[in-house]
C-alpha atoms as a printed R data frame, in Angstrom:
   type eleno elety resid chain resno       x       y      z
1  ATOM     1    CA   MET     A     1 -55.275 -65.796 41.324
2  ATOM     2    CA   ASP     A     2 -55.716 -65.721 45.042
3  ATOM     3    CA   ILE     A     3 -54.556 -62.229 45.974
4  ATOM     4    CA   LYS     A     4 -55.558 -62.821 49.594
5  ATOM     5    CA   TYR     A     5 -52.939 -65.585 49.809
6  ATOM     6    CA   PHE     A     6 -50.193 -63.344 48.406
7  ATOM     7    CA   ALA     A     7 -51.204 -60.492 50.689
8  ATOM     8    CA   LYS     A     8 -50.982 -62.856 53.660
9  ATOM     9    CA   LEU     A     9 -47.495 -63.979 52.585
10 ATOM    10    CA   ALA     A    10 -46.419 -60.335 52.270
11 ATOM    11    CA   ARG     A    11 -48.115 -59.528 55.581
12 ATOM    12    CA   ILE     A    12 -50.125 -56.654 54.143
13 ATOM    13    CA   LYS     A    13 -53.792 -55.903 54.571
14 ATOM    14    CA   LEU     A    14 -55.846 -55.074 51.501
15 ATOM    15    CA   THR     A    15 -59.295 -53.624 51.222
16 ATOM    16    CA   SER     A    16 -61.786 -55.490 49.050
17 ATOM    17    CA   GLY     A    17 -61.313 -52.815 46.355
18 ATOM    18    CA   GLU     A    18 -57.555 -53.296 46.415
19 ATOM    19    CA   GLU     A    19 -57.957 -57.080 46.240
20 ATOM    20    CA   LYS     A    20 -60.128 -56.747 43.135
21 ATOM    21    CA   LYS     A    21 -57.778 -54.229 41.478
22 ATOM    22    CA   PHE     A    22 -54.626 -56.275 42.158
23 ATOM    23    CA   SER     A    23 -56.342 -59.451 41.030
24 ATOM    24    CA   ASN     A    24 -57.249 -57.791 37.713
25 ATOM    25    CA   ASP     A    25 -53.731 -56.343 37.341
26 ATOM    26    CA   LEU     A    26 -52.093 -59.713 38.000
27 ATOM    27    CA   GLY     A    27 -54.451 -61.375 35.519
28 ATOM    28    CA   GLU     A    28 -53.400 -58.870 32.837
29 ATOM    29    CA   VAL     A    29 -49.694 -59.455 33.514
30 ATOM    30    CA   LEU     A    30 -50.144 -63.225 33.292
31 ATOM    31    CA   GLY     A    31 -52.119 -62.715 30.073
32 ATOM    32    CA   HIS     A    32 -49.105 -60.953 28.552
33 ATOM    33    CA   PHE     A    33 -46.922 -63.929 29.465
34 ATOM    34    CA   LYS     A    34 -49.440 -66.232 27.796
35 ATOM    35    CA   GLN     A    35 -49.102 -64.165 24.604
36 ATOM    36    CA   LEU     A    36 -45.300 -64.439 24.776
37 ATOM    37    CA   GLN     A    37 -45.531 -68.230 25.076
38 ATOM    38    CA   GLU     A    38 -47.428 -68.346 21.762
39 ATOM    39    CA   ILE     A    39 -44.508 -66.790 19.836
40 ATOM    40    CA   ASP     A    40 -42.556 -69.247 17.676
41 ATOM    41    CA   THR     A    41 -38.927 -69.035 18.795
42 ATOM    42    CA   ASN     A    42 -37.616 -72.029 16.843
43 ATOM    43    CA   GLY     A    43 -34.371 -71.117 15.139
44 ATOM    44    CA   VAL     A    44 -33.707 -68.148 17.436
45 ATOM    45    CA   PRO     A    45 -30.337 -68.607 19.173
46 ATOM    46    CA   PRO     A    46 -30.402 -68.212 22.966
47 ATOM    47    CA   MET     A    47 -28.880 -65.071 24.447
48 ATOM    48    CA   ALA     A    48 -26.745 -64.766 27.560
49 ATOM    49    CA   GLY     A    49 -27.361 -61.031 27.837
50 ATOM    50    CA   GLY     A    50 -29.128 -58.136 26.186
51 ATOM    51    CA   THR     A    51 -26.184 -56.794 24.221
52 ATOM    52    CA   GLU     A    52 -23.074 -57.815 22.332
53 ATOM    53    CA   LEU     A    53 -21.030 -54.957 23.838
54 ATOM    54    CA   ARG     A    54 -17.905 -55.833 25.788
55 ATOM    55    CA   ASN     A    55 -16.106 -53.813 28.458
56 ATOM    56    CA   VAL     A    56 -12.777 -52.286 27.440
57 ATOM    57    CA   PHE     A    57 -10.132 -52.313 30.141
58 ATOM    58    CA   ARG     A    58  -7.003 -50.194 30.322
59 ATOM    59    CA   GLU     A    59  -4.033 -50.251 32.622
60 ATOM    60    CA   ASP     A    60  -4.507 -48.260 35.825
61 ATOM    61    CA   GLU     A    61  -1.727 -45.685 35.593
62 ATOM    62    CA   PRO     A    62  -1.288 -42.573 37.747
63 ATOM    63    CA   ARG     A    63  -1.571 -39.292 35.874
64 ATOM    64    CA   GLN     A    64  -1.598 -35.613 36.689
65 ATOM    65    CA   SER     A    65  -5.020 -34.084 37.188
66 ATOM    66    CA   ARG     A    66  -5.778 -30.787 35.481
67 ATOM    67    CA   LEU     A    67  -7.797 -29.658 38.508
68 ATOM    68    CA   GLU     A    68  -5.400 -30.796 41.210
69 ATOM    69    CA   ARG     A    69  -4.489 -27.314 42.504
70 ATOM    70    CA   THR     A    70  -7.647 -25.486 41.398
71 ATOM    71    CA   GLY     A    71  -9.374 -23.735 44.284
72 ATOM    72    CA   ILE     A    72  -6.717 -24.358 46.947
73 ATOM    73    CA   GLU     A    73  -5.494 -20.772 46.687
74 ATOM    74    CA   GLN     A    74  -9.047 -19.535 47.297
75 ATOM    75    CA   PHE     A    75  -9.569 -21.649 50.429
76 ATOM    76    CA   PRO     A    76  -9.096 -19.783 53.743
77 ATOM    77    CA   GLU     A    77  -6.494 -22.187 55.160
78 ATOM    78    CA   ALA     A    78  -4.403 -24.900 53.563
79 ATOM    79    CA   GLU     A    79  -1.423 -26.925 54.673
80 ATOM    80    CA   SER     A    80   0.612 -28.848 52.093
81 ATOM    81    CA   ASP     A    81  -2.003 -30.336 49.767
82 ATOM    82    CA   PHE     A    82  -4.722 -30.466 52.452
83 ATOM    83    CA   LEU     A    83  -7.505 -27.988 53.147
84 ATOM    84    CA   LYS     A    84  -7.980 -27.003 56.789
85 ATOM    85    CA   VAL     A    85 -11.561 -26.842 57.997
86 ATOM    86    CA   PRO     A    86 -13.089 -25.948 61.371
87 ATOM    87    CA   LYS     A    87 -13.429 -28.753 63.915
88 ATOM    88    CA   VAL     A    88 -16.707 -30.601 63.850
89 ATOM    89    CA   PHE     A    89 -16.269 -32.362 67.201
90 ATOM    90    CA   GLU     A    90 -14.487 -31.097 70.299
């Protein structure tokens, strides 16, 4: 693998030590892919995803929150259902 070419494409500068290290690392990764290509996958059905799980949807219905009023009585100032805070900008 020509790491210098990839480094040029990525517009990064590598030292000679980094070039050697990344070249070895890339060679190992490609070696793993070579091993995967040797596996016999005949008779294995293709997958569209990694799981058979499906999302369960429910109707979006409004409901009362248990925590809706919690803490409002402890806040220094409140008006209706809103908490009043000091101005951030003048």
